[in-house]
C-alpha positions as CSV (number, residue, x, y, z in Angstrom):
1,M,153.3,148.1,-45.9
2,S,152.3,146.1,-49.0
3,D,149.9,147.8,-51.5
4,S,148.3,144.4,-52.3
5,L,145.2,143.4,-50.3
6,I,144.4,139.8,-49.3
7,K,141.2,138.7,-51.0
8,P,138.6,138.2,-48.2
9,Q,137.1,134.7,-48.9
10,T,136.2,131.5,-47.1
11,L,137.4,128.0,-47.9
12,K,135.2,125.8,-50.1
13,G,132.8,124.0,-47.9
14,F,133.0,126.5,-45.1
15,R,130.8,129.6,-44.4
16,D,130.4,132.7,-42.4
17,Y,127.2,133.3,-40.4
18,L,125.8,136.8,-40.4
19,P,123.7,137.9,-37.4
20,E,120.4,136.9,-38.9
21,A,121.5,133.3,-39.5
22,M,123.5,133.1,-36.3
23,I,120.5,134.3,-34.2
24,A,118.4,131.5,-35.7
25,R,121.2,129.1,-35.1
26,E,121.6,130.0,-31.5
27,K,117.9,129.8,-30.9
28,L,117.9,126.2,-32.2
29,M,120.8,125.3,-29.9
30,D,119.1,126.9,-26.9
31,T,116.0,124.9,-27.6
32,A,118.1,121.7,-27.9
33,R,119.8,122.4,-24.6
34,R,116.4,123.0,-22.9
35,V,114.9,119.7,-24.2
36,Y,118.1,117.7,-23.4
37,R,118.2,119.1,-19.8
38,S,114.5,118.3,-19.3
39,Y,115.4,114.6,-19.6
40,G,118.4,114.9,-17.3
41,F,121.3,115.1,-19.8
42,S,124.4,117.0,-18.5
43,P,126.7,119.1,-20.7
44,I,130.3,118.1,-21.5
45,D,133.0,119.3,-23.9
46,T,135.9,117.6,-25.6
47,P,138.8,118.9,-27.8
48,A,138.3,119.5,-31.5
49,L,141.6,117.7,-32.1
50,E,142.0,114.0,-31.3
51,Y,144.9,111.6,-31.9
52,A,144.2,110.1,-35.3
53,E,144.1,106.6,-34.0
54,V,141.1,107.6,-31.8
55,L,139.0,108.5,-34.9
56,L,140.4,106.1,-37.6
57,G,138.3,103.1,-38.4
58,K,135.4,104.1,-36.2
59,G,132.9,105.4,-38.8
60,G,134.1,103.3,-41.7
61,D,136.2,103.8,-44.8
62,E,134.2,106.8,-46.0
63,S,134.7,108.6,-42.7
64,D,138.4,107.9,-42.7
65,K,138.7,109.4,-46.2
66,Q,136.9,112.6,-45.0
67,L,139.1,113.2,-42.0
68,F,141.0,116.5,-41.8
69,R,144.2,114.8,-40.7
70,F,147.7,116.3,-40.2
71,T,150.9,116.3,-38.2
72,D,151.0,119.0,-35.5
73,Q,154.1,120.9,-34.3
74,G,154.9,118.0,-31.9
75,D,154.9,115.6,-34.8
76,R,151.8,113.9,-33.5
77,D,149.4,112.3,-35.9
78,V,146.1,114.2,-35.2
79,A,142.8,114.8,-36.8
80,L,139.7,117.0,-36.4
81,R,136.7,115.1,-35.0
82,F,134.2,114.0,-37.7
83,D,131.4,113.5,-35.1
84,L,130.9,113.9,-31.4
85,T,130.1,110.2,-30.6
86,V,133.6,108.7,-31.1
87,P,135.2,111.4,-28.9
88,F,132.5,110.7,-26.3
89,A,133.3,107.0,-26.3
90,R,137.0,108.0,-25.7
91,F,135.8,110.5,-23.0
92,A,133.7,107.8,-21.2
93,A,136.5,105.3,-21.3
94,Q,139.0,107.8,-19.9
95,H,136.7,109.2,-17.2
96,F,134.3,106.3,-16.4
97,A,135.6,106.1,-12.8
98,E,134.5,109.7,-12.3
99,L,131.1,109.2,-13.8
100,T,127.9,107.8,-12.3
101,L,126.5,105.2,-14.7
102,P,124.4,105.2,-16.6
103,F,125.8,108.6,-17.7
104,K,123.6,111.0,-19.8
105,R,125.4,113.7,-21.6
106,Y,124.7,116.3,-24.3
107,H,127.3,118.1,-26.4
108,I,126.8,120.9,-28.9
109,A,129.9,121.7,-30.9
110,P,131.4,121.8,-34.4
111,V,132.7,118.8,-36.4
112,W,134.6,118.5,-39.6
113,R,134.3,116.2,-42.6
114,G,136.0,116.7,-46.0
115,E,133.0,115.6,-48.0
116,N,131.4,117.1,-51.1
117,T,129.2,120.1,-50.1
118,Q,125.5,120.0,-50.7
119,R,122.4,121.8,-49.6
120,G,122.5,122.2,-45.8
121,R,125.8,120.3,-45.5
122,Y,129.2,122.0,-45.1
123,R,132.7,120.7,-44.3
124,E,132.4,122.4,-40.9
125,F,129.0,122.0,-39.2
126,M,127.4,121.9,-35.8
127,Q,126.1,118.8,-34.1
128,C,123.7,118.8,-31.1
129,D,124.3,115.4,-29.6
130,F,122.8,113.6,-26.6
131,D,123.7,110.1,-25.4
132,T,123.2,107.6,-22.6
133,I,126.2,105.4,-21.9
134,G,126.7,102.5,-19.4
135,T,123.4,100.6,-20.0
136,D,122.0,98.3,-22.6
137,A,118.5,98.7,-21.3
138,N,115.9,99.1,-24.1
139,A,114.3,101.9,-22.0
140,S,117.3,104.1,-23.0
141,D,116.6,103.4,-26.7
142,I,113.0,104.3,-26.2
143,E,113.9,107.5,-24.3
144,T,116.2,108.5,-27.2
145,L,113.3,108.3,-29.6
146,M,111.1,110.4,-27.2
147,V,113.8,113.0,-26.9
148,I,114.0,113.3,-30.7
149,H,110.2,113.6,-30.8
150,D,110.0,116.3,-28.1
151,L,113.0,118.1,-29.7
152,M,111.2,118.3,-33.1
153,E,108.0,119.6,-31.4
154,A,110.0,122.2,-29.4
155,L,111.6,123.4,-32.6
156,G,108.1,124.2,-34.0
157,F,107.6,121.2,-36.3
158,S,104.3,119.2,-36.3
159,R,104.8,117.3,-39.6
160,F,107.8,115.0,-39.2
161,T,108.4,111.3,-39.2
162,I,111.0,109.4,-37.1
163,R,111.9,106.2,-38.9
164,V,113.1,103.4,-36.7
165,N,114.9,100.2,-37.4
166,H,117.2,97.8,-35.5
167,R,120.6,96.6,-36.8
168,Q,120.0,93.1,-35.5
169,L,116.9,92.7,-37.7
170,L,119.2,93.3,-40.7
171,N,122.0,91.1,-39.2
172,G,119.4,88.4,-38.5
173,L,118.4,88.4,-42.1
174,L,122.0,88.4,-43.3
175,E,122.7,85.5,-41.0
176,R,119.8,83.5,-42.6
177,L,121.1,84.4,-46.0
178,G,124.8,83.4,-45.3
179,L,125.9,87.1,-45.6
180,L,126.7,87.8,-42.0
181,D,130.5,87.9,-42.7
182,R,129.8,90.6,-45.3
183,S,127.4,92.6,-43.2
184,V,129.4,95.8,-43.2
185,G,129.5,96.0,-47.0
186,V,125.9,95.0,-47.4
187,L,124.6,97.5,-44.9
188,R,126.7,100.3,-46.4
189,S,125.2,99.5,-49.8
190,L,121.6,99.3,-48.3
191,D,122.1,102.7,-46.6
192,K,122.4,104.3,-50.1
193,L,119.0,102.9,-51.2
194,G,117.2,106.2,-51.0
195,K,120.0,108.0,-52.9
196,I,120.9,105.7,-55.7
197,G,118.0,103.3,-56.1
198,A,117.5,99.6,-55.9
199,E,119.3,98.8,-59.2
200,A,122.5,100.5,-58.2
201,V,122.3,99.0,-54.7
202,T,122.0,95.5,-56.2
203,A,124.9,96.1,-58.5
204,E,127.1,97.3,-55.6
205,M,126.1,94.3,-53.4
206,T,126.9,91.8,-56.1
207,E,130.0,93.5,-57.7
208,R,131.7,95.0,-54.7
209,V,130.4,93.0,-51.7
210,G,130.2,89.6,-53.3
211,A,126.6,88.8,-52.7
212,T,124.7,86.7,-55.3
213,A,121.9,88.2,-57.3
214,E,119.4,86.1,-55.3
215,Q,120.9,87.2,-52.0
216,A,120.7,90.9,-53.0
217,A,117.2,90.5,-54.2
218,R,116.2,89.0,-50.8
219,V,117.8,91.9,-48.9
220,L,115.9,94.4,-51.1
221,E,112.7,92.5,-50.8
222,F,113.1,92.6,-47.0
223,A,113.8,96.4,-47.1
224,A,110.7,97.0,-49.1
225,L,108.3,95.8,-46.3
226,R,105.9,98.5,-45.4
227,G,102.8,98.9,-43.3
228,P,101.8,99.2,-39.6
229,A,104.7,98.4,-37.3
230,G,103.0,95.3,-35.8
231,E,102.2,93.8,-39.2
232,V,105.7,94.5,-40.5
233,L,107.3,93.0,-37.4
234,D,105.2,89.8,-37.9
235,Q,106.6,89.5,-41.4
236,V,110.1,90.3,-40.2
237,A,109.9,87.7,-37.4
238,A,109.1,85.0,-39.9
239,A,112.1,86.2,-42.1
240,V,114.6,86.0,-39.2
241,A,113.2,83.1,-37.3
242,G,116.0,80.9,-35.9
243,S,118.4,83.9,-35.7
244,E,119.0,85.0,-32.1
245,R,120.2,88.3,-33.4
246,G,117.1,88.9,-35.5
247,E,114.7,87.7,-32.8
248,L,116.3,90.1,-30.3
249,G,115.8,93.0,-32.8
250,V,112.1,92.1,-33.2
251,S,111.6,91.9,-29.4
252,R,113.2,95.3,-28.8
253,L,111.2,97.0,-31.5
254,R,107.9,95.5,-30.3
255,E,108.5,96.9,-26.9
256,L,109.6,100.3,-28.3
257,F,106.3,100.7,-30.3
258,A,104.2,99.5,-27.4
259,V,105.8,102.0,-25.0
260,C,105.5,104.8,-27.5
261,A,101.8,104.1,-27.8
262,A,101.3,103.9,-24.1
263,S,103.1,107.2,-23.7
264,G,100.8,108.9,-26.1
265,L,103.2,109.5,-29.0
266,S,101.5,109.8,-32.4
267,E,101.6,106.6,-34.5
268,E,101.8,108.8,-37.6
269,R,105.2,110.2,-36.4
270,I,106.9,106.9,-35.5
271,Q,107.4,104.6,-38.4
272,L,109.2,101.2,-38.7
273,D,111.4,101.3,-41.8
274,V,113.4,98.1,-42.2
275,A,115.4,99.7,-45.1
276,I,117.4,102.2,-43.0
277,A,120.8,101.0,-42.0
278,R,122.8,104.1,-41.0
279,G,126.1,104.4,-42.7
280,L,128.4,104.5,-39.7
281,D,129.9,101.1,-38.8
282,Y,129.6,101.4,-35.0
283,Y,125.8,101.0,-34.7
284,T,124.7,97.7,-33.2
285,G,121.0,98.1,-32.3
286,T,118.1,100.5,-32.6
287,I,118.7,103.2,-35.2
288,Y,116.8,106.4,-36.0
289,E,116.4,108.9,-38.8
290,T,114.0,111.9,-38.7
291,F,112.5,113.5,-41.8
292,L,110.5,116.7,-42.3
293,N,107.3,115.8,-44.2
294,D,107.3,119.2,-45.8
295,D,110.9,118.9,-47.1
296,P,111.9,115.2,-47.4
297,K,114.6,116.0,-49.9
298,I,116.7,117.7,-47.2
299,G,117.5,114.2,-45.7
300,S,117.5,113.2,-42.1
301,V,117.7,116.1,-39.7
302,C,118.1,114.1,-36.5
303,S,119.8,110.6,-36.6
304,G,121.5,108.2,-34.3
305,G,121.3,104.7,-32.7
306,R,122.7,102.2,-30.3
307,Y,126.5,101.5,-30.3
308,D,127.3,98.8,-27.7
309,N,131.0,98.1,-28.7
310,L,132.4,101.6,-29.5
311,A,133.9,102.3,-26.1
312,G,135.3,98.8,-26.0
313,L,138.0,100.0,-28.4
314,F,139.3,102.2,-25.5
315,T,138.6,100.2,-22.4
316,K,137.7,96.7,-21.1
317,Q,135.0,98.3,-19.0
318,P,131.6,97.5,-20.6
319,L,130.1,100.9,-21.8
320,P,127.2,100.3,-24.2
321,G,125.6,103.5,-25.4
322,V,122.8,105.0,-27.4
323,G,122.1,108.5,-28.6
324,A,121.3,110.8,-31.5
325,S,122.4,114.0,-33.1
326,L,120.4,117.0,-34.4
327,G,121.9,118.2,-37.7
328,L,121.7,121.9,-37.0
329,D,122.8,123.3,-40.3
330,R,120.8,120.9,-42.4
331,L,117.7,121.8,-40.3
332,L,118.4,125.5,-40.8
333,A,118.6,125.0,-44.6
334,A,115.2,123.2,-44.4
335,M,113.7,126.0,-42.3
336,E,115.0,128.6,-44.6
337,G,113.4,126.8,-47.6
338,L,110.1,126.6,-45.7
339,N,110.3,130.3,-44.7
340,L,110.3,129.4,-41.0
341,L,113.4,131.4,-39.9
342,P,113.1,134.8,-38.1
343,T,114.4,137.7,-40.1
344,A,115.7,139.9,-37.3
345,S,119.5,140.6,-37.2
346,T,119.4,142.0,-33.6
347,T,119.0,140.3,-30.3
348,A,117.3,143.4,-28.8
349,D,113.5,144.0,-28.9
350,V,113.5,147.8,-28.4
351,L,115.5,150.7,-29.9
352,I,115.7,154.0,-28.0
353,V,116.0,156.7,-30.5
354,C,118.6,159.4,-29.8
355,F,116.8,162.7,-30.5
356,D,119.0,164.9,-28.5
357,G,122.7,164.2,-27.8
358,E,122.5,166.3,-24.7
359,R,119.9,163.8,-23.3
360,L,122.2,160.8,-23.7
361,G,122.1,160.2,-20.0
362,D,118.3,160.0,-19.9
363,Y,118.3,157.6,-22.9
364,M,120.9,155.4,-21.2
365,R,119.1,155.4,-17.9
366,L,115.9,154.3,-19.7
367,G,117.8,151.6,-21.4
368,R,119.1,150.2,-18.1
369,M,115.6,150.4,-16.6
370,L,114.1,148.3,-19.5
371,R,116.9,145.7,-19.3
372,N,116.3,145.4,-15.5
373,W,112.7,144.7,-16.4
374,G,113.9,141.9,-18.7
375,V,113.5,143.8,-22.0
376,A,116.5,143.6,-24.3
377,T,117.1,147.2,-25.4
378,E,119.6,149.1,-27.6
379,V,120.2,152.8,-27.4
380,Y,121.2,154.5,-30.7
381,P,124.7,155.9,-30.1
382,Q,124.3,159.4,-31.6
383,A,121.8,162.1,-32.5
384,R,121.1,161.6,-36.2
385,P,118.0,162.4,-38.4
386,L,115.0,160.4,-37.3
387,K,114.5,158.9,-40.7
388,K,118.0,157.3,-40.6
389,Q,117.5,155.9,-37.1
390,M,114.1,154.4,-38.1
391,Q,115.7,152.9,-41.2
392,Y,118.2,151.3,-38.9
393,A,115.4,150.0,-36.7
394,D,113.6,148.5,-39.7
395,R,116.6,146.8,-41.2
396,K,117.6,145.2,-37.9
397,G,114.2,144.0,-37.0
398,F,113.4,145.7,-33.7
399,R,109.8,145.2,-32.5
400,A,109.4,148.7,-30.9
401,A,111.1,152.1,-30.8
402,I,111.0,154.7,-28.0
403,L,111.2,158.3,-29.0
404,A,111.5,161.4,-26.7
405,G,112.5,164.9,-27.5
406,A,112.0,168.2,-25.7
407,E,108.2,168.1,-25.8
408,E,108.1,164.5,-24.4
409,F,110.5,165.3,-21.6
410,A,108.5,168.4,-20.7
411,A,105.3,166.4,-20.6
412,G,106.9,163.4,-18.8
413,V,106.0,160.8,-21.4
414,W,107.6,158.5,-23.9
415,Q,106.4,157.9,-27.4
416,V,106.3,154.1,-28.0
417,K,106.1,153.0,-31.6
418,D,105.0,149.5,-32.7
419,L,107.3,148.9,-35.7
420,R,105.1,146.2,-37.2
421,S,101.8,148.1,-37.1
422,A,103.4,151.5,-37.4
423,T,101.1,152.8,-34.6
424,Q,102.5,155.1,-31.9
425,Q,101.2,156.3,-28.6
426,P,102.6,158.3,-25.6
427,V,102.9,156.6,-22.2
428,T,104.2,157.5,-18.8
429,T,107.1,155.7,-17.3
430,D,104.7,153.7,-15.1
431,E,102.8,152.6,-18.2
432,L,105.9,151.9,-20.3
433,L,106.5,148.2,-19.4
434,T,102.9,147.2,-20.0
435,R,102.9,148.9,-23.4
436,I,106.2,147.2,-24.4
437,Q,105.0,143.8,-23.3
438,A,101.8,144.2,-25.3
439,I,103.8,144.9,-28.4
440,L,106.2,142.0,-27.9
441,S,103.4,139.5,-27.2
442,S,101.4,140.5,-30.3
443,P,101.8,138.3,-33.4
């Protein structure tokens, strides 16, 4: 046996999740599942590895550069998925005969991108996707926005903004400017506006994409339009008049905002932002980005859009789609910065203290009783000094502790301690559940 030890460390851009972080993470995933299911989305799963040709060229040059790509033991050219949308397009093309269209799915799973790490962004991260495929109806685009809205509310946020745009608005403008054949480069540059500023975007459009200074200025002038959605759409309609693409985008967005208003969504939370373009090349219609008003620097925490041609790379069957993805780890970073994350590192609410090792059977029986009542309960595994067991309870974040020694067993009672208020009272077995529920429901 070697005397040298392997240094325990994670790869750059990857991280371990301790219980406290993982509990919060799983809570967010459970919330996302609940919201997605409430709209009728069904779960699927796909492999982490895909043939490289399935992924290459789907998200753009930048995504191709970030692929974790290698040759496996069978000498196959494979790569780790960089998102969940491209594998879903492959999945839908492969299984569409088994699916009822339109097909609504959600998928919560890790993805990998070899990009520079930043706050809330790692090279391995979790996405919580939902998509509708097999319809080009604007109702699915509107429903996607509503799911995003309800998801943010369910996660506990009240101050957030969903920014909406339509790729065909931008394409209509580019058509009018004679830049449609360079739309990919122009939109990639425009997508960086919030990060690098107007001057750098102008330089990139003129030097790399080949737009004239006047064309770049017109694009940025268009992107700067602000105000109520109806007023901005009136200005946009004038700018894209004569372009079938642009007029389609205006029409779809007018309906989206009208339906959102009729459905009671807050106008303050839904904002038309004609500057957002989304960096991935496969978007063709409505696009969404969601920002926390209390932490706008974290970037979009839930993004997506319509992609009508992505599945067409795998099948001749028309499979237009629309969907969005919750950036789980980015959202967790924001919640951590806003002190919104729970601090418990246990999934149990109650700790049963082991006063007397000879009474282990009684403690275990009580634990089973509480679990049968729906109360998550842990029994301390051995008789140790009370101080050490209570330190354990405090560090792990239990809400209540149950104590019973010789006197309590003789009297037929349990001492129940509220670990937040530090108050303690004896109760009978018949009173126990009521007391525990009162503690767990208190703020």
